[in-house]
C-alpha angles and dihedrals in degrees: 000000000000090000087061096040096050097064091048093053092045091050092047091051094045095049092043089056094041101044100024097044119009099042096047092046091047093049091046093048091046090050092048089051100045103031107020097163095047093043090050092057101271088267120195119214128200124231089280093054094251116142108247101170147308132287089233105042119071124224131200119252116185105169122111090238095057138078108250123222128228117277117282132211094189106119133338095303098024130251092060103151091199090059100044111169145108123257093255088216114145124232091258096049114124094216092054093047092050092048093050091045092051093047091048091052091051091050092048090053090055099047142353125243138061119330114228113230095241090061092070105023130076127231121242091257098037088225102083107154093198137073132186120273086240093057090046091050090049089060097048097094093052092048092046091051091050093048094041096239139108122284090231091062092051089046090052090052090049091048090050088055096045113117118213127224115297110265085357093284114051119088131341129291110278142190120221104223096207094049092051092046090052090049089050092053092046091051097038111018117213124217114261112261 
């Protein structure tokens, strides 16, 4: 019996050390060496070098002078990275329809024109850092008024921070909300709150 059990125990210990320790440490070390920014979380720093967020995790911005993200169902107040998830509400759910209707009415009160779908719908993770160029452009007049500038200047800044499709064919053009808000603050500084 022990002659059959010993090879099994040796194999289990060997593969535990190989696949549970050596492989993860090797991959982590390789990632840190080849892609240090990405392996470190793709952190974004402000002009003072302080980490203000990540390129890949959305945040909520509510001020009139800032580009707002799409709605989030992650956590109680949205954009809670520890509670990343969608709402899991189906298209016929009454709560979802009521939320979308309320958000659409708020957007219509702010500005006329079509409402982009990402302005009223959540992403699958609830932490999407990007919005569509159409949704960003729809917010330009509000941001310009709050920062006492012209909408055309805000639109130019948004355009300069619009990312194209990945490899020119994957996905749609998108705007990183945090990157634009940092650019807005760099161009038109806001008083400290």
